[in-house]
N, C-alpha and C positions, 0 to 999 in steps of 0.2 A: 424315823427321820422326817416323815412327810410334814407333820405339824410344825416342828421346830424349825426345819429348814425353810418352810414357807414363810414363817415369821421373820427369820433372819434375812432372807432374800427380799422380802417386802420392805424391811427396814432399810436395807441397802438402797433399794430403789427410791424410797421416800427421802433419804438424805440427799442423794444426788438430784432427786426431783426438785427439792427446795432450791438448790443452787441453780438449776436450769430455769426455774420459774422466775428467780430474781433477774437472771440474764434476760429472760424473755420480756419482763416488764421494762427493763432499761432499753432494750432494742426496739420494742413496740413504741416507746416514747419517741425514739429517734425517727421511727417510721412516720408517725403522725405529725410530728413537729417539723421534720426536715424534708420529707419526700416531695412536697409541693414545690418548695423553693429549689431543691437540688436536682429534681428529676422530671422536669416539665416535659421532656421529650425522650422518655425511656425507649419508645419504639424506634426513634431515629438513632439513638445511641446503640441499640442492639444491631442495627444494620451496619454500623461502623466497627463492630467487634466480631471476633472469631471464637474465642474460648473464654470460659469462666472457671476460675479456681476458687473454691470456698470450703466452708465447714457448716455443718447443720446440727441443730439441736433444738429441743423444745419439750412440750408436754406430750411425750410419746415414749412409751416404755422401751421399745427397741433402741431408740436414739439415746435414751438415758444410759442404757447398759453399754452401748457402743456408738458414740457420736461419730457420724460418718464424715469423711473428707469427700468433697464433690468436685468432679470435673465434667464440664458440659461444653459441647460444641454448639455455637450459636448460629442458627440459620434463619435470621430475620425473626419471624414470629414463631419459630419452632426451635426448641433446644432439645438435644439428645445427650444424655450423660450417664455416668457411672457413679455409684456410691460405694465406699469401702471404709469400714470401721471395725475396731476390735476393743474388747474390754475384758476384765478379769473379776467377775462377780464371785463372791465366796458364800459358803453356807456352813452352818454348824448344827449338830443335833446330838441328843443324848445317845451314846453308844457309837458315835461316828467321829472320826477325826475331822478337824476343820479342813475344808477342801476349797481350793481356788481353781476354777476352771477357766477356759478360754471361750469367749463368746464373740462370734464374728457376724457382721451385718454387711452384706454385699449385694449389689443389685444394679439394675438398669432402670432408667426413667426417661420419659419424654414429656415435654411441656409445650402446650400451644397457647399463644397469647391472643386474646380477643380485644385488641386495642392497645392502649399504652402500657398497662401493667397487669390487668386482670387476666388470669390464666387457669387452665385445667391441666392436670397432670395424671399420668398413668405410670405405675411402677411395678417392677417384678423383682423380688428380693429373696435371697437364700440366707437364712439365719440359723446358725449352728452353735451348739454348746457341747464342749468336750471336757471331761474332768475325770479324775481318778479319786475314788473315795474308799476308805477302809472302815468296815463295821466290826465292832468288838462285842462279844458276848462273854458272860462270866457265870459260873455256877459254883456253889459252895456245898461241901459235904462235911458231915460231922463224924469224926471217928477218933477213938482213943482219948476222948476228953477235949478235943480241939477241932476247930474248923479249918478246912483246907479249901482255898479258892483256886479255881482253874479258869483260865481265860483262853479264848480262841478268837480268831479274826479272819475275815475275808476281805479281799480287795477287789473292787469292781472298776471297770472303765465304763463311763456313762457317755452316750452319744445321743443328743437330742437335735433333730433337724426339722426345719419348717421352711416351706416355700410359700410366699405370700404375694398376692396381687393387691394393689392399692390404687384407689382413685382419690384425687384431691382437687381442691379449689383454693386459689390464693391470689395475692398481688406480689409482684416482684418488680423492683425499681432498679434502674441502672443510671447512675449519676454521670454527668458530663465528664468527670475526671476518672471514671472507671469503677467506682465503688458500687458493688451489687448488694442490695438489701432486699430480702424476700421474706414473706410470711405465707405459709400454707395454713390457712385458717382451719381447714378440716381435712383430715386424712381418714378415709374409710377403707379398712383392710379386711381381707378374707383369706383364710388358709387354703392353699391348693393341695398341700400334702403335709403330713406330720408323722414322724417316727420317734420313738424313745426306746432305747435298748441299753440294758446294763449287762455287761459281760464279765463273768468271774475270771480274774487273771491269776490270783494266788490265794492261798489260805494257810493258816497256822493253827495247830491244835485241832480239836474235834468240834465241828459245828453240825448240829442236827439238820436233817433235810428240811424240817419245818422252819428253822431259823434261817437257813440259806434262802429258802423261797421267799421269806418275809423281807430279808435284806434286799433281794433283787426287786421285789415289788415296790419297796420304799424308794429305792434309787430311781426306778422308772416313773414313780409318781412325781419326783422332782423334775425329771425330764418333761413330763406332761405339763407341769406348771410353767416351765420356761418356754415351752412351745406355745402355750396360751398367751404368755407375755409377748412373744415374737409376733403373734398374729393380731395384737391389739391395735385399735385405731388410735388416732391422736389429734391434737389441735394446737394451733399457735406454734407450729414448727418453723424455726427461723433458718435462713441461709444468709451467711455473711461472707462476701468474697470480692474478688476483683475480676474485671473483664478486660481483655486486651484485643 
């Protein structure tokens, strides 16, 4: 499962990544063309606002898999907020059923502004993936002039969990009429903890001990891959929202 599932998951991320990049290019154009005219006094506008509601996304693997909704309390030059998103990435592999799991991306972040729009951010996120996958093995025996094929299967529950700390720098503008447009130019992330565990939940037929051990190992390799994605850094991550 490890090779094929990695390819499938990478393809999934690539397709969504292309869509996010196109959105990023459009929004970055808006940033550069409109920010000067619309947001000459972002610092003053922040002082007149209390809360920001928005969505995030960009060239950032975890955000591609589960684009987060964002809520932030505005305290002048400081904002404190939460992120929450979920997605359903799928994978396939020879000998395994196609499986769709649930990926969640939740966390806290704080952002301090050094002037009108330039800021530094600090984030703490918990990114989890949970899925059920069934592996199938088959064997053939020849007897009495014919072949007999016997199949057996095992079903696993996979849980991959990562906690991540992230430092970022960017520019966030707040227009006079409440539109919030932000770009985190660089997000540098590091995993604080990671676990990947596959638990056997059911089986049919006869699976050898060696096959069962390999099934479990392959499932946990997928968890390791997703954990690596969860801890990846990013750039050009956008936030679009409104402040009140």
